[in-house]
C-alpha positions as a Python dict, from the first residue, in 0.01 Angstrom:
ca = {
    (1, 'M'): (0, 0, 0),
    (2, 'S'): (104, 363, -44),
    (3, 'Q'): (242, 502, 282),
    (4, 'F'): (178, 858, 402),
    (5, 'D'): (451, 1061, 573),
    (6, 'Q'): (284, 1318, 794),
    (7, 'T'): (601, 1531, 816),
    (8, 'T'): (668, 1566, 443),
    (9, 'R'): (302, 1529, 343),
    (10, 'T'): (401, 1278, 75),
    (11, 'W'): (286, 930, -23),
    (12, 'S'): (537, 661, -120),
    (13, 'G'): (530, 322, -287),
    (14, 'P'): (757, 41, -164),
    (15, 'R'): (1130, 103, -177),
    (16, 'Q'): (1310, -175, -360),
    (17, 'P'): (1617, -192, -587),
    (18, 'P'): (1545, -288, -949),
    (19, 'V'): (1644, -638, -1056),
    (20, 'L'): (1812, -511, -1374),
    (21, 'N'): (2073, -238, -1357),
    (22, 'P'): (1935, 103, -1461),
    (23, 'A'): (2288, 243, -1460),
    (24, 'A'): (2368, 24, -1762),
    (25, 'S'): (2279, 116, -2119),
    (26, 'L'): (1951, -23, -2250),
    (27, 'G'): (2118, -211, -2536),
    (28, 'Q'): (2352, -384, -2290),
    (29, 'V'): (2063, -504, -2076),
    (30, 'I'): (1842, -621, -2364),
    (31, 'A'): (2124, -805, -2545),
    (32, 'N'): (2215, -982, -2222),
    (33, 'V'): (1855, -1084, -2145),
    (34, 'L'): (1793, -1219, -2497),
    (35, 'E'): (2117, -1419, -2489),
    (36, 'R'): (1993, -1626, -2194),
    (37, 'T'): (1706, -1797, -2384),
    (38, 'P'): (1806, -1796, -2752),
    (39, 'E'): (1557, -2066, -2861),
    (40, 'K'): (1253, -1913, -2694),
    (41, 'V'): (994, -1748, -2920),
    (42, 'F'): (977, -1376, -2854),
    (43, 'Q'): (759, -1243, -3134),
    (44, 'I'): (497, -1365, -3381),
    (45, 'C'): (378, -1140, -3664),
    (46, 'A'): (4, -1203, -3703),
    (47, 'D'): (13, -1066, -4061),
    (48, 'T'): (265, -1318, -4195),
    (49, 'E'): (296, -1581, -3917),
    (50, 'A'): (670, -1504, -3910),
    (51, 'V'): (824, -1623, -3583),
    (52, 'M'): (1128, -1459, -3423),
    (53, 'S'): (1321, -1621, -3139),
    (54, 'C'): (1517, -1435, -2873),
    (55, 'G'): (1841, -1539, -3038),
    (56, 'E'): (1726, -1419, -3381),
    (57, 'L'): (1612, -1087, -3234),
    (58, 'R'): (1950, -1040, -3067),
    (59, 'T'): (2134, -1110, -3393),
    (60, 'Q'): (1911, -875, -3590),
    (61, 'M'): (1944, -584, -3345),
    (62, 'I'): (2323, -620, -3359),
    (63, 'R'): (2315, -619, -3740),
    (64, 'V'): (2100, -306, -3742),
    (65, 'A'): (2346, -126, -3516),
    (66, 'L'): (2654, -230, -3714),
    (67, 'N'): (2501, -177, -4059),
    (68, 'L'): (2364, 168, -3976),
    (69, 'S'): (2699, 265, -3830),
    (70, 'K'): (2909, 137, -4121),
    (71, 'R'): (2680, 196, -4419),
    (72, 'C'): (2483, 505, -4313),
    (73, 'N'): (2734, 676, -4085),
    (74, 'V'): (2479, 687, -3800),
    (75, 'S'): (2637, 733, -3460),
    (76, 'K'): (2556, 820, -3101),
    (77, 'Y'): (2351, 1140, -3064),
    (78, 'D'): (2236, 1144, -3429),
    (79, 'M'): (1857, 1178, -3425),
    (80, 'V'): (1657, 910, -3605),
    (81, 'C'): (1283, 922, -3667),
    (82, 'V'): (1050, 626, -3739),
    (83, 'V'): (703, 681, -3887),
    (84, 'V'): (601, 319, -3939),
    (85, 'N'): (338, 54, -3872),
    (86, 'N'): (400, -226, -3623),
    (87, 'S'): (564, -469, -3867),
    (88, 'A'): (785, -755, -3752),
    (89, 'C'): (1111, -572, -3827),
    (90, 'V'): (1029, -265, -3617),
    (91, 'T'): (1138, -435, -3292),
    (92, 'P'): (1497, -521, -3401),
    (93, 'L'): (1524, -179, -3568),
    (94, 'L'): (1434, -4, -3243),
    (95, 'L'): (1668, -221, -3037),
    (96, 'G'): (1949, -151, -3283),
    (97, 'F'): (1910, 220, -3210),
    (98, 'F'): (1941, 142, -2838),
    (99, 'L'): (2271, -33, -2902),
    (100, 'L'): (2405, 260, -3104),
    (101, 'G'): (2294, 518, -2849),
    (102, 'T'): (2096, 692, -3124),
    (103, 'P'): (1788, 873, -2987),
    (104, 'V'): (1483, 755, -3180),
    (105, 'H'): (1177, 976, -3228),
    (106, 'T'): (874, 750, -3279),
    (107, 'L'): (571, 881, -3469),
    (108, 'D'): (244, 722, -3575),
    (109, 'A'): (223, 611, -3938),
    (110, 'S'): (-126, 761, -3974),
    (111, 'F'): (-13, 1118, -3904),
    (112, 'E'): (-96, 1385, -4157),
    (113, 'Q'): (160, 1628, -4296),
    (114, 'S'): (81, 1902, -4042),
    (115, 'D'): (151, 1660, -3753),
    (116, 'L'): (476, 1544, -3909),
    (117, 'V'): (595, 1898, -3976),
    (118, 'H'): (528, 2001, -3616),
    (119, 'L'): (692, 1697, -3456),
    (120, 'M'): (990, 1646, -3688),
    (121, 'G'): (1042, 2020, -3672),
    (122, 'I'): (1118, 1973, -3302),
    (123, 'T'): (1375, 1693, -3326),
    (124, 'K'): (1521, 1759, -3676),
    (125, 'P'): (1620, 1397, -3755),
    (126, 'K'): (1916, 1295, -3968),
    (127, 'L'): (1748, 975, -4086),
    (128, 'V'): (1376, 897, -4124),
    (129, 'F'): (1217, 553, -4163),
    (130, 'C'): (868, 530, -4311),
    (131, 'N'): (641, 288, -4498),
    (132, 'Q'): (554, 292, -4866),
    (133, 'H'): (201, 415, -4792),
    (134, 'N'): (315, 732, -4611),
    (135, 'L'): (633, 805, -4809),
    (136, 'G'): (474, 1100, -4991),
    (137, 'R'): (365, 1266, -4667),
    (138, 'V'): (710, 1222, -4515),
    (139, 'E'): (879, 1364, -4825),
    (140, 'Q'): (650, 1667, -4833),
    (141, 'S'): (695, 1726, -4461),
    (142, 'L'): (1074, 1724, -4484),
    (143, 'K'): (1055, 1949, -4789),
    (144, 'E'): (841, 2197, -4594),
    (145, 'L'): (1098, 2184, -4313),
    (146, 'E'): (1380, 2237, -4564),
    (147, 'S'): (1543, 1926, -4420),
    (148, 'D'): (1801, 1713, -4599),
    (149, 'A'): (1729, 1408, -4383),
    (150, 'R'): (1775, 1073, -4555),
    (151, 'I'): (1454, 869, -4600),
    (152, 'M'): (1449, 489, -4587),
    (153, 'V'): (1130, 296, -4673),
    (154, 'L'): (1119, 11, -4424),
    (155, 'D'): (891, -230, -4612),
    (156, 'T'): (1121, -278, -4914),
    (157, 'P'): (1373, -556, -4989),
    (158, 'E'): (1651, -298, -5034),
    (159, 'T'): (1608, -154, -4684),
    (160, 'E'): (1572, -494, -4520),
    (161, 'K'): (1891, -610, -4691),
    (162, 'L'): (2077, -300, -4578),
    (163, 'L'): (1962, -341, -4218),
    (164, 'F'): (1968, -716, -4164),
    (165, 'D'): (2242, -857, -4387),
    (166, 'P'): (2521, -1037, -4198),
    (167, 'V'): (2801, -798, -4111),
    (168, 'E'): (3159, -831, -3999),
    (169, 'G'): (3191, -812, -3624),
    (170, 'E'): (2844, -942, -3533),
    (171, 'V'): (2982, -1262, -3379),
    (172, 'G'): (3125, -1180, -3040),
    (173, 'Y'): (2973, -831, -3046),
    (174, 'R'): (2958, -663, -2706),
    (175, 'A'): (2702, -392, -2646),
    (176, 'P'): (2874, -67, -2546),
    (177, 'Y'): (2815, 140, -2235),
    (178, 'L'): (2690, 481, -2348),
    (179, 'G'): (2743, 693, -2037),
    (180, 'D'): (2515, 817, -1758),
    (181, 'S'): (2184, 637, -1825),
    (182, 'D'): (1985, 903, -1641),
    (183, 'K'): (2108, 1159, -1895),
    (184, 'T'): (2128, 952, -2213),
    (185, 'I'): (1817, 970, -2431),
    (186, 'A'): (1690, 635, -2560),
    (187, 'A'): (1365, 746, -2723),
    (188, 'I'): (1142, 1044, -2777),
    (189, 'V'): (767, 999, -2748),
    (190, 'C'): (505, 1268, -2730),
    (191, 'S'): (268, 1409, -2478),
    (192, 'S'): (-86, 1307, -2564),
    (193, 'G'): (-179, 1625, -2749),
    (194, 'T'): (-548, 1586, -2660),
    (195, 'T'): (-581, 1951, -2558),
    (196, 'G'): (-288, 2119, -2731),
    (197, 'L'): (7, 2057, -2961),
    (198, 'P'): (220, 1761, -2844),
    (199, 'K'): (562, 1812, -2688),
    (200, 'A'): (860, 1580, -2742),
    (201, 'V'): (917, 1378, -2425),
    (202, 'C'): (1268, 1242, -2371),
    (203, 'L'): (1288, 892, -2223),
    (204, 'T'): (1626, 793, -2084),
    (205, 'H'): (1788, 450, -2077),
    (206, 'A'): (1741, 435, -1700),
    (207, 'Q'): (1370, 518, -1723),
    (208, 'L'): (1311, 227, -1961),
    (209, 'I'): (1514, -26, -1759),
    (210, 'A'): (1410, 34, -1400),
    (211, 'P'): (1032, -11, -1361),
    (212, 'Y'): (941, -346, -1514),
    (213, 'P'): (1107, -665, -1385),
    (214, 'W'): (907, -677, -1061),
    (215, 'L'): (594, -757, -1266),
    (216, 'T'): (708, -1117, -1328),
    (217, 'N'): (451, -1245, -1077),
    (218, 'L'): (153, -1147, -1294),
    (219, 'G'): (153, -1477, -1483),
    (220, 'I'): (153, -1318, -1829),
    (221, 'D'): (263, -1535, -2122),
    (222, 'T'): (148, -1375, -2447),
    (223, 'M'): (100, -1004, -2501),
    (224, 'L'): (-90, -803, -2763),
    (225, 'C'): (-73, -426, -2806),
    (226, 'F'): (-221, -234, -3099),
    (227, 'S'): (-57, 99, -3004),
    (228, 'S'): (228, 218, -3221),
    (229, 'L'): (559, 318, -3066),
    (230, 'Y'): (441, 680, -3079),
    (231, 'W'): (292, 615, -2735),
    (232, 'V'): (477, 542, -2414),
    (233, 'S'): (230, 261, -2335),
    (234, 'S'): (370, 68, -2632),
    (235, 'F'): (724, 109, -2498),
    (236, 'Q'): (604, -11, -2158),
    (237, 'Q'): (449, -322, -2314),
    (238, 'L'): (765, -393, -2514),
    (239, 'M'): (994, -357, -2213),
    (240, 'M'): (765, -578, -2006),
    (241, 'A'): (781, -850, -2270),
    (242, 'L'): (1158, -825, -2312),
    (243, 'F'): (1250, -822, -1946),
    (244, 'N'): (999, -1084, -1830),
    (245, 'G'): (1041, -1333, -2111),
    (246, 'H'): (693, -1302, -2261),
    (247, 'K'): (581, -1371, -2616),
    (248, 'R'): (464, -1070, -2819),
    (249, 'I'): (206, -1062, -3100),
    (250, 'T'): (250, -783, -3357),
    (251, 'T'): (29, -665, -3641),
    (252, 'T'): (24, -374, -3882),
    (253, 'K'): (-356, -377, -3891),
    (254, 'P'): (-549, -122, -3682),
    (255, 'F'): (-758, -218, -3383),
    (256, 'S'): (-1109, -340, -3434),
    (257, 'P'): (-1306, -542, -3177),
    (258, 'A'): (-1356, -832, -3418),
    (259, 'Y'): (-987, -849, -3511),
    (260, 'A'): (-875, -818, -3151),
    (261, 'C'): (-1099, -1109, -3050),
    (262, 'E'): (-966, -1313, -3343),
    (263, 'L'): (-604, -1262, -3235),
    (264, 'I'): (-680, -1320, -2867),
    (265, 'A'): (-845, -1654, -2946),
    (266, 'K'): (-589, -1766, -3205),
    (267, 'Y'): (-278, -1697, -2998),
    (268, 'R'): (-428, -1752, -2653),
    (269, 'V'): (-333, -1395, -2559),
    (270, 'T'): (-306, -1342, -2184),
    (271, 'N'): (-235, -966, -2172),
    (272, 'I'): (-359, -663, -2364),
    (273, 'F'): (-351, -290, -2304),
    (274, 'T'): (-644, -70, -2401),
    (275, 'P'): (-754, 286, -2327),
    (276, 'P'): (-1115, 301, -2197),
    (277, 'P'): (-1275, 393, -2536),
    (278, 'M'): (-1112, 88, -2698),
    (279, 'L'): (-1220, -131, -2407),
    (280, 'A'): (-1576, -3, -2448),
    (281, 'D'): (-1574, -103, -2816),
    (282, 'L'): (-1441, -447, -2725),
    (283, 'V'): (-1700, -502, -2452),
    (284, 'V'): (-1991, -399, -2674),
    (285, 'Y'): (-1874, -632, -2951),
    (286, 'C'): (-1831, -926, -2714),
    (287, 'E'): (-2169, -871, -2552),
    (288, 'T'): (-2344, -837, -2889),
    (289, 'Q'): (-2169, -1137, -3045),
    (290, 'R'): (-2176, -1340, -2721),
    (291, 'V'): (-1800, -1378, -2721),
    (292, 'T'): (-1601, -1445, -2404),
    (293, 'L'): (-1228, -1395, -2352),
    (294, 'P'): (-1120, -1679, -2122),
    (295, 'S'): (-748, -1671, -2210),
    (296, 'L'): (-703, -1311, -2095),
    (297, 'R'): (-563, -1272, -1746),
    (298, 'V'): (-459, -907, -1748),
    (299, 'V'): (-633, -625, -1932),
    (300, 'G'): (-434, -310, -1861),
    (301, 'C'): (-633, 8, -1894),
    (302, 'G'): (-526, 372, -1876),
    (303, 'G'): (-515, 706, -2050),
    (304, 'S'): (-849, 837, -1926),
    (305, 'S'): (-1110, 762, -1661),
    (306, 'L'): (-1265, 416, -1655),
    (307, 'P'): (-1634, 405, -1556),
    (308, 'E'): (-1693, 139, -1293),
    (309, 'S'): (-1986, -3, -1490),
    (310, 'L'): (-1756, -62, -1789),
    (311, 'R'): (-1498, -235, -1571),
    (312, 'Q'): (-1766, -466, -1429),
    (313, 'R'): (-1895, -554, -1775),
    (314, 'A'): (-1541, -627, -1893),
    (315, 'N'): (-1462, -842, -1589),
    (316, 'A'): (-1774, -1047, -1659),
    (317, 'L'): (-1632, -1134, -2002),
    (318, 'L'): (-1294, -1228, -1852),
    (319, 'K'): (-1415, -1489, -1606),
    (320, 'P'): (-1280, -1705, -1454),
    (321, 'N'): (-913, -1598, -1476),
    (322, 'G'): (-903, -1244, -1613),
    (323, 'K'): (-943, -900, -1468),
    (324, 'V'): (-918, -534, -1571),
    (325, 'Y'): (-638, -343, -1401),
    (326, 'M'): (-661, 35, -1409),
    (327, 'G'): (-328, 215, -1415),
    (328, 'Y'): (-212, 574, -1400),
    (329, 'A'): (94, 694, -1588),
    (330, 'M'): (231, 983, -1785),
    (331, 'S'): (485, 989, -2064),
    (332, 'E'): (726, 1203, -1863),
    (333, 'T'): (783, 937, -1594),
    (334, 'G'): (858, 664, -1846),
    (335, 'G'): (675, 410, -1632),
    (336, 'I'): (354, 346, -1443),
    (337, 'V'): (287, 572, -1144),
    (338, 'S'): (15, 361, -981),
    (339, 'I'): (-194, 55, -1054),
    (340, 'D'): (-508, -92, -904),
    (341, 'L'): (-434, -458, -837),
    (342, 'F'): (-722, -491, -593),
    (343, 'G'): (-1022, -384, -801),
    (344, 'K'): (-1116, -91, -582),
    (345, 'P'): (-1400, 95, -760),
    (346, 'N'): (-1297, 412, -945),
    (347, 'S'): (-943, 398, -806),
    (348, 'A'): (-610, 428, -990),
    (349, 'G'): (-461, 202, -724),
    (350, 'V'): (-151, 231, -511),
    (351, 'L'): (188, 377, -598),
    (352, 'M'): (446, 167, -776),
    (353, 'A'): (789, 91, -632),
    (354, 'N'): (1019, 391, -591),
    (355, 'V'): (744, 643, -673),
    (356, 'T'): (663, 934, -441),
    (357, 'A'): (356, 1152, -483),
    (358, 'R'): (177, 1435, -310),
    (359, 'I'): (-135, 1648, -347),
    (360, 'A'): (-108, 2029, -363),
    (361, 'N'): (-369, 2301, -382),
    (362, 'E'): (-342, 2617, -591),
    (363, 'D'): (-167, 2797, -303),
    (364, 'W'): (102, 2523, -300),
    (365, 'D'): (-14, 2388, 34),
    (366, 'L'): (48, 2012, 61),
    (367, 'L'): (-270, 1826, 146),
    (368, 'G'): (-357, 1516, 343),
    (369, 'P'): (-585, 1214, 287),
    (370, 'E'): (-925, 1277, 126),
    (371, 'Q'): (-820, 1628, 15),
    (372, 'E'): (-835, 1703, -357),
    (373, 'G'): (-569, 1893, -549),
    (374, 'E'): (-306, 1860, -819),
    (375, 'I'): (-113, 1533, -821),
    (376, 'Q'): (264, 1580, -816),
    (377, 'V'): (503, 1288, -857),
    (378, 'H'): (870, 1210, -813),
    (379, 'Y'): (1041, 900, -950),
    (380, 'A'): (1385, 761, -866),
    (381, 'H'): (1495, 818, -1227),
    (382, 'P'): (1396, 1173, -1309),
    (383, 'F'): (1235, 1318, -1620),
    (384, 'Y'): (1511, 1439, -1850),
    (385, 'G'): (1307, 1705, -2028),
    (386, 'Y'): (1111, 1807, -2335),
    (387, 'Y'): (1341, 1797, -2634),
    (388, 'G'): (1432, 2148, -2746),
    (389, 'N'): (1199, 2311, -2495),
    (390, 'E'): (1374, 2413, -2176),
    (391, 'A'): (1100, 2658, -2077),
    (392, 'E'): (830, 2388, -2073),
    (393, 'T'): (1069, 2151, -1897),
    (394, 'Q'): (1123, 2400, -1617),
    (395, 'A'): (752, 2481, -1598),
    (396, 'L'): (669, 2114, -1544),
    (397, 'H'): (882, 2088, -1229),
    (398, 'T'): (830, 2223, -882),
    (399, 'F'): (1121, 2394, -708),
    (400, 'D'): (1206, 2067, -529),
    (401, 'G'): (1197, 1838, -832),
    (402, 'F'): (842, 1699, -837),
    (403, 'I'): (654, 1677, -1167),
    (404, 'K'): (332, 1876, -1187),
    (405, 'T'): (109, 1624, -1360),
    (406, 'G'): (-179, 1861, -1435),
    (407, 'D'): (-413, 1591, -1305),
    (408, 'V'): (-652, 1650, -1017),
    (409, 'G'): (-709, 1383, -754),
    (410, 'Y'): (-664, 1265, -397),
    (411, 'F'): (-547, 975, -181),
    (412, 'D'): (-791, 806, 52),
    (413, 'K'): (-692, 710, 406),
    (414, 'T'): (-572, 366, 296),
    (415, 'G'): (-335, 502, 30),
    (416, 'F'): (-542, 449, -284),
    (417, 'L'): (-513, 719, -550),
    (418, 'Y'): (-819, 863, -724),
    (419, 'I'): (-799, 1074, -1041),
    (420, 'T'): (-1089, 1315, -1069),
    (421, 'D'): (-987, 1519, -1374),
    (422, 'R'): (-728, 1701, -1577),
    (423, 'K'): (-644, 2040, -1430),
    (424, 'K'): (-626, 2199, -1776),
    (425, 'E'): (-960, 2046, -1877),
    (426, 'M'): (-1151, 2177, -1577),
    (427, 'L'): (-1455, 2384, -1675),
    (428, 'R'): (-1540, 2697, -1482),
    (429, 'Y'): (-1898, 2805, -1432),
    (430, 'R'): (-1979, 3107, -1211),
    (431, 'G'): (-1707, 3031, -957),
    (432, 'Y'): (-1755, 2652, -967),
    (433, 'Q'): (-1502, 2412, -1112),
    (434, 'I'): (-1654, 2124, -1307),
    (435, 'A'): (-1461, 1805, -1383),
    (436, 'P'): (-1557, 1670, -1728),
    (437, 'A'): (-1450, 1319, -1629),
    (438, 'Q'): (-1709, 1312, -1353),
    (439, 'L'): (-1987, 1421, -1587),
    (440, 'E'): (-1874, 1168, -1849),
    (441, 'A'): (-1886, 887, -1595),
    (442, 'A'): (-2237, 996, -1488),
    (443, 'L'): (-2354, 1010, -1850),
    (444, 'M'): (-2227, 659, -1916),
    (445, 'E'): (-2441, 532, -1630),
    (446, 'L'): (-2753, 633, -1824),
    (447, 'P'): (-2926, 356, -2022),
    (448, 'G'): (-2822, 351, -2384),
    (449, 'V'): (-2512, 571, -2350),
    (450, 'E'): (-2208, 387, -2485),
    (451, 'Q'): (-1950, 669, -2485),
    (452, 'A'): (-1951, 1033, -2379),
    (453, 'A'): (-1728, 1340, -2391),
    (454, 'V'): (-1795, 1662, -2202),
    (455, 'V'): (-1627, 1985, -2310),
    (456, 'G'): (-1678, 2353, -2251),
    (457, 'V'): (-1850, 2585, -2498),
    (458, 'P'): (-1808, 2953, -2405),
    (459, 'D'): (-2122, 3143, -2312),
    (460, 'P'): (-2149, 3437, -2555),
    (461, 'D'): (-2299, 3650, -2276),
    (462, 'P'): (-2100, 3796, -1984),
    (463, 'P'): (-1929, 3669, -1775),
    (464, 'H'): (-1845, 3426, -2061),
    (465, 'V'): (-1838, 3114, -1847),
    (466, 'D'): (-1785, 2758, -1973),
    (467, 'L'): (-2110, 2584, -2060),
    (468, 'A'): (-2078, 2208, -2010),
    (469, 'T'): (-2164, 2040, -2340),
    (470, 'A'): (-2193, 1666, -2403),
    (471, 'L'): (-2121, 1456, -2711),
    (472, 'V'): (-2286, 1115, -2674),
    (473, 'V'): (-2254, 790, -2868),
    (474, 'L'): (-2559, 568, -2822),
    (475, 'S'): (-2560, 189, -2821),
    (476, 'S'): (-2731, 8, -3107),
    (477, 'A'): (-2999, -116, -2866),
    (478, 'T'): (-3116, 235, -2775),
    (479, 'S'): (-3468, 323, -2879),
    (480, 'P'): (-3469, 526, -3203),
    (481, 'N'): (-3726, 755, -3041),
    (482, 'T'): (-3478, 874, -2779),
    (483, 'T'): (-3396, 1241, -2825),
    (484, 'P'): (-3100, 1445, -2704),
    (485, 'E'): (-3339, 1670, -2513),
    (486, 'Q'): (-3486, 1375, -2323),
    (487, 'L'): (-3145, 1242, -2224),
    (488, 'Q'): (-3024, 1590, -2126),
    (489, 'S'): (-3331, 1639, -1907),
    (490, 'V'): (-3277, 1306, -1730),
    (491, 'F'): (-2911, 1387, -1671),
    (492, 'N'): (-2975, 1741, -1545),
    (493, 'E'): (-3218, 1607, -1285),
    (494, 'R'): (-2945, 1384, -1140),
    (495, 'V'): (-2670, 1643, -1089),
    (496, 'P'): (-2634, 1968, -893),
    (497, 'D'): (-2749, 2281, -1072),
    (498, 'Y'): (-2398, 2405, -1157),
    (499, 'K'): (-2311, 2072, -1326),
    (500, 'R'): (-2602, 2079, -1566),
    (501, 'L'): (-2538, 2055, -1941),
    (502, 'R'): (-2612, 2415, -2022),
    (503, 'G'): (-2432, 2391, -2356),
    (504, 'G'): (-2655, 2105, -2470),
    (505, 'L'): (-2629, 1734, -2542),
    (506, 'F'): (-2568, 1608, -2895),
    (507, 'F'): (-2577, 1259, -3044),
    (508, 'V'): (-2274, 1174, -3260),
    (509, 'K'): (-2175, 858, -3447),
    (510, 'S'): (-1828, 854, -3291),
    (511, 'L'): (-1601, 1063, -3073),
    (512, 'P'): (-1286, 1218, -3219),
    (513, 'R'): (-982, 1031, -3094),
    (514, 'T'): (-607, 1055, -3099),
    (515, 'A'): (-391, 787, -3261),
    (516, 'N'): (-380, 614, -2921),
    (517, 'D'): (-760, 609, -2895),
    (518, 'K'): (-793, 875, -2629),
    (519, 'I'): (-1067, 1132, -2671),
    (520, 'N'): (-921, 1425, -2863),
    (521, 'R'): (-1039, 1718, -2653),
    (522, 'R'): (-945, 1982, -2906),
    (523, 'E'): (-1146, 1820, -3185),
    (524, 'A'): (-1433, 1735, -2950),
    (525, 'T'): (-1454, 2100, -2844),
    (526, 'A'): (-1455, 2215, -3206),
    (527, 'M'): (-1728, 1962, -3286),
    (528, 'A'): (-1938, 2072, -2987),
    (529, 'R'): (-1904, 2439, -3079),
    (530, 'K'): (-2014, 2369, -3435),
    (531, 'L'): (-2312, 2159, -3325),
    (532, 'S'): (-2407, 2418, -3065),
    (533, 'Q'): (-2400, 2693, -3326),
    (534, 'L'): (-2614, 2490, -3567),
    (535, 'Y'): (-2860, 2414, -3290),
    (536, 'N'): (-2893, 2777, -3188),
    (537, 'D'): (-2915, 2923, -3539),
}
């Protein structure tokens, strides 16, 4: 359990040294781990049925490192960018960068040119990997940036030959030590970008080594993750598989409930990670098609609030062995901050090992149990910074080194953490602060509501407060005679006056989402404003 220190007003997870050495370089650790079980299957590509053993993965990552160094003159500190789908060769490519000490900026292959220009404009890569389907967008983006970066199309025989051909020195290769692992960048992912433009988050070698080996007691054998390496959750899943000896299923195809169920059944998947909207889609499909998921033991969930009713419906499909585990994390920590292993309703669980947290109000007073404020965290291996953005890096930290998460929540008296909302997403109505996550959870308790997003639409009249506005996706079983006005009236009767949906309630076919399936707050707000304007005209 999380322990509270009355003197410092902080909560702490258990203190324990990591099993693997976070002072080493990531390539050293991974190469050593893979060498121990060379015959064991590490990865299966669902698209081609190609199987890769630990020994083969180790050989391929070494070849990537040596070939890029000798043939492409890539060295430590050169920036490399990958804008690719989750094909089988992405894993050894990534691990080869770790051996070289080359920071790798990972982007989603679905990104449009404007996204690529913004993000590659931050890191200015020397070498960019892409797929054939997005080559044109990458070329145009680099042209707009006036960049002379070299482009390599990953899904071509020429590139695969260049990367994976045998090379002199691969036998007997020893992974190099790259220097202080708390200050050596392994990868660059991005902040979620749900409310503003993403920032480039630096993950160090130490951050990616330290958090994961203690999870070996979860009984996970086969893992499936649809997220691309653009998201830190995908890195977390990869590290968990590598360090705990699990099998990993990859696919270039996007998530759909039907396809996910097909892969889970075919490969007897025991672990998946989903954000709540994806979990909702999966649950609805399984309930409608009368599908159960008996092989699953662990369904990790995070990224936004998880309604308790959705968790209960998911757990019913996972009987007798599986369970949904809600976690709380942020890209800047590199690992999970807390996880609910006990199924406590609406909780984000207890703090992970070597994590310290506290709750602060707007006057910077540190609060005690049951008191709500901003969550601030401190991890043994600190956040290195936003790439190329020292001002935002400094703004994220308190004077004593804690990270200001921007999330609002509290600890109960037993040390369980509860997330009530994002600080930046809080709506303000006539002196009241309204948490959209709370209204969304309440909406999803109404019959027929499958998904919901609440955003603020500005009142055109003084004092120009935020009017809570809901976008609602209905289930297929909902009566066609149900109107938005009826649902809004029922909801408004159940909440205090200041939490009423004064901006309206609108039915939509789907909610706008980011590439990682979180609700895209910027696009949802734009959609709500447009619908509100049409309704009022």
